[in-house]
C-alpha positions as CSV (number, residue, x, y, z in Angstrom):
1,M,-9.9,-26.7,12.6
2,T,-8.1,-26.5,9.3
3,K,-4.9,-24.5,8.9
4,L,-6.8,-22.0,6.8
5,E,-9.5,-21.5,9.5
6,G,-6.9,-20.9,12.1
7,A,-4.7,-18.6,10.1
8,R,-4.9,-14.8,9.8
9,F,-6.7,-14.0,6.5
10,V,-5.9,-10.8,4.8
11,A,-8.4,-10.2,2.0
12,D,-8.2,-12.9,-0.6
13,R,-8.5,-11.2,-4.0
14,H,-10.0,-13.4,-6.6
15,L,-12.9,-13.0,-9.0
16,E,-16.1,-15.0,-8.4
17,P,-16.2,-17.8,-11.0
18,D,-17.8,-17.0,-14.3
19,T,-20.6,-19.6,-14.2
20,P,-23.9,-19.9,-16.1
21,E,-25.7,-19.0,-12.9
22,L,-23.7,-15.8,-12.6
23,R,-24.5,-14.9,-16.1
24,A,-28.1,-15.7,-15.7
25,R,-28.3,-13.4,-12.7
26,W,-26.2,-10.4,-13.8
27,S,-25.9,-10.3,-17.6
28,G,-28.9,-8.0,-17.8
29,F,-27.3,-5.4,-15.5
30,A,-27.8,-1.8,-16.5
31,W,-27.9,1.5,-14.6
32,N,-31.2,2.0,-12.9
33,E,-33.2,5.2,-13.5
34,A,-31.4,7.2,-10.8
35,N,-28.0,6.0,-11.7
36,V,-28.4,6.8,-15.4
37,A,-28.1,10.5,-14.5
38,K,-25.4,9.9,-11.9
39,A,-23.3,8.0,-14.4
40,K,-23.6,10.8,-17.0
41,E,-22.7,13.4,-14.3
42,I,-19.6,11.3,-13.3
43,V,-18.3,11.0,-16.8
44,A,-18.9,14.7,-17.5
45,R,-16.3,15.6,-14.8
46,Y,-13.5,14.4,-17.0
47,P,-12.1,16.2,-20.1
48,A,-12.7,15.0,-23.6
49,G,-10.6,12.0,-24.4
50,R,-10.2,11.1,-20.7
51,Q,-13.6,9.7,-19.9
52,R,-12.1,6.3,-19.1
53,S,-10.7,7.9,-16.0
54,S,-14.2,7.7,-14.6
55,V,-13.9,4.0,-14.2
56,M,-13.3,4.1,-10.5
57,P,-16.4,6.1,-9.5
58,L,-18.5,4.2,-12.0
59,L,-17.4,0.9,-10.4
60,D,-18.3,2.2,-7.0
61,L,-21.7,3.3,-8.4
62,A,-22.2,-0.2,-9.9
63,Q,-21.2,-1.9,-6.7
64,R,-23.7,0.2,-4.7
65,Q,-26.5,-0.6,-7.2
66,V,-25.7,-4.3,-6.8
67,G,-25.8,-3.8,-3.1
68,A,-29.2,-2.1,-3.2
69,E,-30.5,-5.0,-5.3
70,T,-29.2,-7.7,-3.0
71,N,-29.5,-5.9,0.4
72,T,-25.8,-6.2,0.9
73,Q,-22.8,-3.9,0.8
74,G,-22.5,-4.8,-2.8
75,W,-19.9,-6.4,-5.1
76,L,-18.8,-6.6,-8.7
77,P,-19.8,-9.7,-10.7
78,L,-17.9,-10.0,-13.9
79,P,-21.0,-9.2,-16.1
80,V,-21.3,-5.9,-14.2
81,M,-17.7,-5.0,-14.8
82,E,-18.3,-5.9,-18.5
83,Y,-21.2,-3.4,-18.5
84,V,-18.9,-0.7,-17.1
85,A,-16.3,-1.5,-19.7
86,A,-18.8,-1.2,-22.5
87,Y,-20.2,2.0,-21.1
88,L,-16.7,3.5,-21.2
89,D,-15.6,1.8,-24.4
90,M,-12.6,0.2,-22.8
91,P,-11.2,-3.3,-22.7
92,I,-12.7,-5.4,-19.9
93,I,-9.2,-6.4,-18.7
94,R,-8.5,-2.7,-17.8
95,V,-11.6,-2.6,-15.7
96,V,-10.7,-5.9,-14.0
97,E,-7.2,-4.5,-13.3
98,V,-8.7,-1.6,-11.4
99,A,-11.3,-3.6,-9.5
100,T,-8.7,-6.2,-8.4
101,F,-6.2,-3.6,-7.3
102,Y,-8.3,-1.5,-5.0
103,F,-9.8,-3.1,-1.8
104,M,-12.8,-0.8,-2.0
105,Y,-14.2,-3.1,-4.6
106,N,-15.6,-6.4,-3.5
107,L,-14.9,-9.2,-6.0
108,V,-17.2,-11.8,-4.4
109,P,-20.5,-11.7,-2.7
110,V,-20.5,-10.1,0.8
111,G,-23.1,-9.7,3.6
112,R,-25.2,-6.7,4.5
113,Y,-22.3,-5.5,6.6
114,H,-18.7,-5.9,5.5
115,V,-16.6,-5.8,8.7
116,Q,-13.0,-5.0,7.8
117,V,-10.7,-5.3,10.8
118,C,-7.3,-3.6,10.6
119,G,-4.6,-6.0,11.7
120,T,-1.6,-3.8,11.0
121,T,0.9,-3.3,13.9
122,P,-0.7,-0.3,15.7
123,C,-4.1,-1.9,15.7
124,M,-2.7,-5.3,16.6
125,L,-0.8,-3.9,19.6
126,R,-4.0,-2.2,20.7
127,G,-6.1,-5.2,20.6
128,S,-7.3,-6.1,17.0
129,D,-7.1,-9.8,17.9
130,D,-9.8,-9.2,20.5
131,L,-11.9,-7.5,17.8
132,I,-11.5,-10.5,15.5
133,A,-12.6,-12.8,18.4
134,A,-15.7,-10.7,19.0
135,C,-16.6,-11.0,15.4
136,K,-16.1,-14.8,15.4
137,K,-18.4,-15.0,18.4
138,R,-21.2,-13.7,16.2
139,G,-20.6,-16.5,13.7
140,M,-18.3,-14.6,11.3
141,H,-15.5,-16.4,9.5
142,F,-12.8,-14.8,7.3
143,G,-13.8,-14.7,3.6
144,H,-17.4,-16.0,4.1
145,V,-20.9,-14.6,4.3
146,S,-22.4,-15.5,7.6
147,D,-25.3,-18.0,7.7
148,D,-27.8,-15.1,8.4
149,G,-26.5,-13.1,5.5
150,L,-25.6,-10.2,7.8
151,W,-21.8,-10.3,7.9
152,T,-18.6,-10.7,5.9
153,L,-15.4,-10.5,7.9
154,T,-12.0,-9.5,6.4
155,E,-8.7,-8.6,7.9
156,V,-7.1,-5.6,6.0
157,E,-3.9,-3.6,6.1
158,C,-3.6,-0.1,7.6
159,M,-6.6,2.2,6.9
160,G,-5.0,5.3,8.4
161,N,-6.5,5.5,11.8
162,C,-3.4,4.5,13.8
163,A,-3.8,7.3,16.3
164,S,-7.2,5.9,17.3
165,A,-6.4,2.2,17.0
166,P,-7.8,-0.4,17.0
167,M,-10.4,0.3,14.4
168,V,-12.7,-1.4,11.9
169,Q,-14.5,-0.2,8.8
170,I,-18.0,-1.4,8.4
171,N,-19.4,-0.5,4.9
172,D,-18.8,3.3,4.7
173,D,-18.1,4.0,8.3
174,N,-15.0,3.8,10.5
175,Y,-15.3,2.9,14.2
176,E,-12.2,3.7,16.3
177,D,-10.8,3.4,19.8
178,L,-12.5,0.0,20.0
179,T,-12.6,-2.7,22.6
180,A,-14.2,-6.1,22.1
181,E,-17.2,-4.9,24.2
182,S,-17.7,-1.7,22.2
183,L,-17.4,-3.5,18.9
184,D,-19.9,-6.1,20.0
185,A,-22.3,-3.3,20.9
186,I,-21.9,-1.8,17.5
187,L,-22.5,-5.1,15.8
188,G,-25.6,-5.7,18.0
189,A,-27.0,-2.3,17.0
190,L,-26.4,-3.0,13.3
191,A,-28.1,-6.4,13.6
192,E,-31.1,-4.6,15.0
193,G,-31.2,-2.2,12.1
194,K,-29.9,0.7,14.0
195,Q,-27.1,3.1,13.0
196,P,-24.5,3.3,15.7
197,K,-22.3,6.4,16.2
198,A,-19.3,6.3,13.8
199,G,-15.8,7.5,14.7
200,T,-14.2,7.3,18.1
201,Q,-16.0,5.3,20.7
202,L,-14.4,7.1,23.6
203,K,-16.8,9.5,25.4
204,N,-14.2,12.2,26.1
205,R,-12.6,12.2,22.6
206,H,-13.9,13.9,19.5
207,T,-11.3,13.0,16.9
208,V,-7.7,12.0,17.6
209,E,-6.8,14.6,20.2
210,P,-5.6,13.3,23.6
211,E,-8.4,11.7,25.6
212,G,-8.3,14.4,28.2
213,G,-8.4,17.2,25.7
214,P,-5.8,19.0,23.6
215,T,-2.5,19.9,25.1
216,T,-1.2,22.1,22.3
217,L,-2.7,24.8,20.2
218,T,-5.4,25.1,22.9
219,A,-6.4,28.6,21.6
220,M,-7.8,26.9,18.5
221,V,-10.3,24.8,20.4
222,K,-13.3,27.2,20.0
223,E,-12.1,29.6,17.4
224,N,-9.4,30.3,14.8
225,H,-6.2,31.7,16.4
226,D,-3.1,33.0,14.5
227,Y,-0.1,31.7,16.3
228,R,2.4,33.0,13.8
229,G,3.2,36.2,15.8
230,E,3.9,34.2,18.9
231,W,6.5,31.9,17.4
């Protein structure tokens, strides 16, 4: 095992090399029929002179179109970013700056399911290492697409679900209160083309209230209650 393979691997941010093969595949990118209307609607949300502010939702739209064309979560080849830059009449470097800053954009090819495991302290203390081990048992390796094309594994920093740690994000869904066993069941369902329940995986928990039920503001469980007169 190399040092890199044995190390923790927090999302390596680099552009896919600009090769002739990349250009041959993606230089003809353009909005498909459905996304032509979506792109116009997105840009129209912004006031005159501020249309370039729509670069973030347009990059997301482009990534999703690439995903639909490749049966993956999607990513942003450089020619696709150039298309968005031309669409907004802005320098390509400004588009690349946005794409490389935000982790919601994939800069290299990914699998059908992008498994992002939170490795920050609350999740680590609650067992994120066991989640990573469960992923590796299915042939996943950090920063690579699995041989079957299904998976890409990335370790990321906090995604804001500390009260229901440990958690992973898979494509657009968060899965929380995980164990190695419950994550493996989720991965198994996805591999079979099923859509597992997102959110907490505890049977007696709905969001992030205590597992046994709320202990404060209990009058709010079934209906709105104004506590102000009682304080």
